[in-house]
C-alpha positions in Angstrom: 0.0 0.0 0.0 1.4 3.4 -0.9 1.7 6.0 1.8 0.0 9.4 1.2 3.2 11.1 2.2 6.8 10.6 1.3 9.3 9.6 4.0 11.9 12.3 4.2 13.9 11.2 7.2 17.6 10.7 6.5 18.4 9.6 10.0 17.3 6.7 12.1 14.7 7.6 14.8 14.6 6.0 18.2 11.5 5.9 20.4 11.8 8.2 23.4 9.8 9.2 26.4 9.8 11.7 29.2 8.9 15.3 29.6 10.6 18.0 27.6 10.1 21.8 28.2 10.0 24.0 25.1 10.4 27.8 25.6 9.2 30.3 23.0 9.7 34.1 23.1 6.5 35.7 21.8 7.6 38.7 23.0 7.3 37.3 26.5 8.5 33.9 27.4 6.1 31.0 27.1 6.9 27.5 28.4 5.3 24.5 26.8 5.3 21.2 28.6 5.6 18.4 26.0 6.3 14.7 25.9 9.1 13.2 23.7 7.9 10.8 21.0 11.2 10.0 19.2 14.8 11.3 18.8 17.5 11.3 16.1 21.1 12.5 15.9 19.9 16.0 14.9 16.4 16.4 16.2 13.3 15.2 18.1 9.6 14.9 17.9 7.4 16.0 20.8 3.7 15.9 21.6 2.0 18.9 23.3 -1.1 21.1 23.4 0.2 24.3 21.8 -1.0 24.6 18.2 0.6 28.0 17.4 4.2 26.9 16.8 5.3 27.6 13.2 8.0 26.2 10.9 11.2 28.2 11.2 10.4 29.4 14.7 13.4 29.2 17.1 12.8 27.6 20.5 14.8 26.6 23.5 14.4 23.2 25.1 15.3 21.4 28.4 15.1 17.8 29.2 16.9 15.8 32.0 19.7 18.3 32.3 20.2 18.7 28.5 19.3 22.0 27.0 19.7 23.7 23.6 18.2 25.6 20.8 16.1 24.1 18.0 14.0 25.1 15.0 10.4 24.0 14.4 10.4 22.0 11.2 6.8 20.9 11.0 3.5 20.7 13.0 0.7 18.2 12.9 -2.4 19.2 14.6 -4.7 16.5 15.8 -8.0 16.8 17.7 -6.5 15.8 21.0 -2.8 17.0 20.7 -0.1 18.6 18.5 3.0 16.8 17.3 6.0 18.9 16.3 9.3 18.0 14.7 12.4 20.0 15.8 15.9 20.3 14.3 18.6 20.9 17.0 20.9 23.8 16.2 24.6 23.4 16.9 25.9 26.4 18.7 
Protein backbone atom coordinates (compact mmCIF):
# COMPACT_ATOMS: atom_id res chain seq x y z
CA UNK A 1 0.00 0.00 0.00
CA UNK A 2 1.38 3.42 -0.94
CA UNK A 3 1.69 6.02 1.80
CA UNK A 4 -0.05 9.39 1.18
CA UNK A 5 3.19 11.12 2.24
CA UNK A 6 6.80 10.55 1.33
CA UNK A 7 9.35 9.55 3.95
CA UNK A 8 11.94 12.31 4.15
CA UNK A 9 13.89 11.20 7.20
CA UNK A 10 17.57 10.72 6.49
CA UNK A 11 18.43 9.59 10.04
CA UNK A 12 17.27 6.67 12.12
CA UNK A 13 14.74 7.63 14.81
CA UNK A 14 14.56 5.98 18.21
CA UNK A 15 11.48 5.89 20.39
CA UNK A 16 11.79 8.24 23.36
CA UNK A 17 9.76 9.21 26.38
CA UNK A 18 9.82 11.71 29.17
CA UNK A 19 8.87 15.33 29.62
CA UNK A 20 10.63 18.05 27.65
CA UNK A 21 10.14 21.77 28.20
CA UNK A 22 9.99 24.02 25.15
CA UNK A 23 10.41 27.78 25.61
CA UNK A 24 9.20 30.28 23.02
CA UNK A 25 9.70 34.05 23.10
CA UNK A 26 6.54 35.70 21.77
CA UNK A 27 7.64 38.72 22.99
CA UNK A 28 7.27 37.30 26.49
CA UNK A 29 8.54 33.86 27.44
CA UNK A 30 6.07 30.97 27.12
CA UNK A 31 6.94 27.51 28.45
CA UNK A 32 5.29 24.52 26.77
CA UNK A 33 5.25 21.18 28.59
CA UNK A 34 5.64 18.41 26.04
CA UNK A 35 6.32 14.68 25.87
CA UNK A 36 9.09 13.23 23.71
CA UNK A 37 7.94 10.81 21.01
CA UNK A 38 11.22 10.03 19.24
CA UNK A 39 14.75 11.33 18.75
CA UNK A 40 17.50 11.25 16.14
CA UNK A 41 21.07 12.55 15.94
CA UNK A 42 19.88 16.00 14.86
CA UNK A 43 16.36 16.40 16.18
CA UNK A 44 13.33 15.18 18.07
CA UNK A 45 9.56 14.92 17.86
CA UNK A 46 7.37 16.02 20.76
CA UNK A 47 3.66 15.88 21.58
CA UNK A 48 2.04 18.87 23.29
CA UNK A 49 -1.09 21.07 23.43
CA UNK A 50 0.18 24.32 21.83
CA UNK A 51 -0.96 24.62 18.17
CA UNK A 52 0.64 28.01 17.40
CA UNK A 53 4.24 26.88 16.79
CA UNK A 54 5.26 27.58 13.20
CA UNK A 55 7.95 26.23 10.88
CA UNK A 56 11.19 28.18 11.19
CA UNK A 57 10.44 29.38 14.71
CA UNK A 58 13.43 29.18 17.08
CA UNK A 59 12.81 27.65 20.51
CA UNK A 60 14.84 26.63 23.53
CA UNK A 61 14.43 23.20 25.12
CA UNK A 62 15.33 21.44 28.38
CA UNK A 63 15.11 17.77 29.19
CA UNK A 64 16.85 15.83 31.97
CA UNK A 65 19.74 18.28 32.28
CA UNK A 66 20.18 18.67 28.51
CA UNK A 67 19.34 21.99 26.95
CA UNK A 68 19.74 23.71 23.63
CA UNK A 69 18.15 25.61 20.81
CA UNK A 70 16.06 24.10 18.02
CA UNK A 71 14.03 25.12 15.00
CA UNK A 72 10.44 24.03 14.45
CA UNK A 73 10.42 22.01 11.21
CA UNK A 74 6.77 20.92 11.03
CA UNK A 75 3.53 20.68 13.04
CA UNK A 76 0.71 18.17 12.86
CA UNK A 77 -2.45 19.24 14.65
CA UNK A 78 -4.74 16.45 15.80
CA UNK A 79 -8.02 16.79 17.71
CA UNK A 80 -6.46 15.78 21.03
CA UNK A 81 -2.84 17.01 20.69
CA UNK A 82 -0.15 18.55 18.49
CA UNK A 83 3.02 16.82 17.25
CA UNK A 84 6.01 18.92 16.27
CA UNK A 85 9.33 18.01 14.66
CA UNK A 86 12.38 19.96 15.82
CA UNK A 87 15.87 20.33 14.33
CA UNK A 88 18.56 20.89 16.98
CA UNK A 89 20.86 23.82 16.24
CA UNK A 90 24.56 23.36 16.95
CA UNK A 91 25.94 26.41 18.72
